[in-house]
C-alpha positions in Angstrom: -0.2 0.4 -0.4 1.7 3.1 -0.7 1.8 5.7 2.1 0.0 8.9 1.6 1.4 12.3 3.2 -0.9 14.4 4.7 -0.9 18.0 4.8 -2.6 20.6 7.0 -3.0 24.5 6.7 -4.7 26.6 8.6 -6.1 30.0 6.8 -3.2 31.8 7.5 -0.7 29.7 6.7 -2.9 28.2 3.1 -1.5 30.2 0.8 2.1 29.5 1.9 2.0 26.0 2.6 -0.4 24.4 0.4 1.5 26.1 -2.7 4.9 24.4 -1.5 3.5 21.2 -0.1 1.9 20.6 -3.7 4.4 21.8 -5.6 7.1 20.2 -3.8 4.7 16.3 -3.7 4.0 16.9 -7.8 7.5 17.7 -8.3 8.7 14.6 -5.8 6.0 12.6 -7.2 4.4 11.8 -4.3 0.9 11.0 -3.2 -0.7 13.4 -0.8 -3.4 14.6 0.9 -4.0 18.3 1.6 -7.0 19.3 4.0 -7.6 22.8 5.2 -9.1 24.1 8.6 -10.5 27.4 8.9 -9.3 28.8 12.0 -12.2 30.4 14.6 -13.1 33.7 14.4 -10.9 34.4 17.5 -8.3 32.8 15.4 -7.8 30.0 17.5 -7.7 25.9 16.1 -10.6 24.1 15.2 -10.6 21.1 17.3 -9.9 18.8 14.1 -6.5 20.6 13.8 -5.5 20.1 17.6 -6.5 17.0 17.4 -4.0 16.1 15.2 -1.6 19.1 17.0 -2.1 19.9 20.3 -0.8 23.7 20.2 -3.2 24.1 17.3 -0.2 25.5 14.6 -0.1 25.1 11.4 1.3 23.7 8.6 2.2 20.1 9.7 2.2 17.1 8.1 1.8 13.4 9.4 3.3 10.5 7.5 2.6 7.3 9.1 3.5 7.8 13.2 5.5 10.6 12.2 3.6 14.2 12.7 5.2 17.0 11.8 5.0 20.8 12.1 7.1 23.9 10.9 7.6 24.2 7.2 11.2 24.4 7.3 11.3 20.9 8.8 8.4 19.4 6.9 9.9 20.6 3.7 13.7 19.1 5.0 12.0 15.6 5.8 10.2 15.1 3.1 13.4 16.0 0.5 15.6 13.7 3.2 13.1 11.0 2.8 11.3 10.8 -0.4 13.5 13.0 -2.6 15.3 9.9 -3.6 18.3 12.4 -4.6 15.9 15.3 -6.7 16.0 19.0 -4.9 19.1 18.2 -3.0 21.8 21.4 -3.8 25.0 20.2 -5.7 27.6 20.4 -3.4 28.6 24.1 -5.0 25.1 25.6 -3.7 25.1 24.0 -0.7 26.3 27.1 1.2 23.5 28.6 -0.8 20.9 26.7 -0.4 21.6 26.2 4.0 21.2 29.6 4.3 18.4 30.6 2.2 16.2 27.6 3.7 16.6 29.2 7.4 17.1 33.2 6.1 13.8 33.0 4.6 11.7 32.6 7.7 14.6 33.5 10.3 15.3 36.9 8.6 13.0 38.0 5.4 10.0 36.9 6.9 9.9 38.7 10.6 10.5 42.0 8.5 7.3 41.4 5.8 4.8 40.4 9.4 6.4 44.6 10.9 5.5 45.8 7.6 1.7 44.0 7.9 0.7 44.3 11.5 1.9 47.8 11.0 -0.5 48.4 8.0 -3.4 46.4 9.5 -3.0 47.7 13.4 -4.1 50.6 12.1 -6.6 50.3 9.8 -8.6 47.3 12.9 -8.4 49.6 15.9 -11.4 51.8 16.6 -12.2 54.7 14.4 -11.6 57.1 17.1 -8.0 56.2 17.8 -7.6 55.3 14.2 -5.5 58.7 12.9 -3.4 58.6 16.3 -2.3 55.0 15.3 -2.3 55.4 11.3 0.0 58.2 12.2 2.4 56.3 14.5 2.6 53.2 13.1 3.3 55.2 9.6 5.9 56.6 10.9 7.6 53.6 12.0 7.3 51.4 9.1 8.8 54.3 7.2 11.7 54.8 9.3 12.5 51.5 10.4 10.8 48.7 8.5 10.9 49.4 4.8 14.5 50.5 5.0 15.2 47.2 6.3 12.8 45.6 3.5 15.2 47.1 0.9 18.0 46.4 2.1 17.1 42.6 2.3 15.6 42.6 -1.3 18.9 44.4 -2.8 20.9 41.7 -1.6 17.9 39.0 -2.7 18.2 40.7 -6.1 22.3 40.4 -6.2 22.2 36.8 -5.3 19.9 36.0 -7.8 22.0 38.0 -10.4 25.0 36.1 -9.7 23.4 33.1 -9.5 24.1 29.7 -12.0 20.6 29.7 -12.5 17.1 30.7 -11.6 17.1 28.9 -8.2 18.8 29.7 -4.9 21.2 27.5 -4.9 22.2 28.0 -8.6 21.2 24.1 -9.2 18.7 22.7 -12.3 15.9 22.3 -10.1 14.3 24.4 -7.1 15.9 23.3 -3.2 14.6 23.8 0.1 15.2 26.9 0.1 13.5 27.7 -3.0 10.5 26.0 -1.3 11.0 28.2 1.8 11.8 32.3 -0.3 9.0 31.5 -2.7 6.0 32.5 -0.4 7.3 35.6 0.7 9.2 36.6 -1.9 5.8 36.1 -3.8 4.2 38.8 -1.0 6.3 40.8 -1.6 5.6 41.1 -5.7 1.6 41.1 -4.7 1.7 43.2 -2.0 4.3 45.9 -2.1 5.6 45.7 -5.5 6.9 49.3 -5.5 9.7 47.8 -3.5 10.9 45.6 -6.6 10.3 48.0 -9.3 13.9 48.0 -10.5 14.3 44.3 -9.4 14.4 42.3 -12.2 15.7 39.2 -11.1 13.1 38.7 -8.4 10.9 39.4 -10.9 11.5 36.8 -12.9 11.9 34.2 -9.6 9.0 35.3 -8.6 7.6 34.7 -12.6 9.2 30.8 -13.1 7.4 29.7 -9.4 4.3 31.0 -9.8 4.2 29.3 -13.5 5.3 25.9 -11.8 2.7 26.4 -9.5 0.5 26.8 -12.0 1.2 23.5 -13.8 0.4 21.8 -10.0 -2.7 23.4 -9.8 -3.2 22.1 -13.2 -2.5 18.5 -12.2 -3.9 18.8 -8.9 -7.4 19.5 -10.9 -7.8 17.2 -13.6 -6.8 14.2 -10.1 -9.6 16.0 -8.6 -12.1 15.4 -11.7 -11.1 12.1 -12.3 
């Protein structure tokens, strides 16, 4: 009997985990089932998700007796267990793959989350303090967050420009670094596109990632319809 990987994601992680998980499984030709759970209005996990993960966190996967959370750990586990040599960086790209697979959530995502918080909190606040919070958070964003985002994107653009291929580790196919970096760069392109106006290599990277995801979605759609 073929083992089926089960992927679980809540609404906050749906676009990230579903995209990376489905793309990875299809490219590695692994059978899988994706389960989405809508969180409660207060943001807490529904009972079905808590039954799988006591912390109610997502994304996570189950693989036989293994239950594993954290997207980076999930990606590494799948590559190590089922990759059969695929999605592994060549020796010359080992350090780049190692760095960017950790950098994505360790350095880049926290800055983007701050950008999100400083943008959303004033809009969600009571109307009588909204102008004040909008001004304060706007100044914090302008002085603290935006310069950091620019610095990060310059570094990423420079790396992709020097890469031997479209991928972060410079190989012929994506590695863990790409499955991790795809989401934050897609978020930048869709939410704050002005930051990448002069970043042709980032744009090309995201376009390549999205074209592969579209192909995966077509495969999933055909499987669902059959």
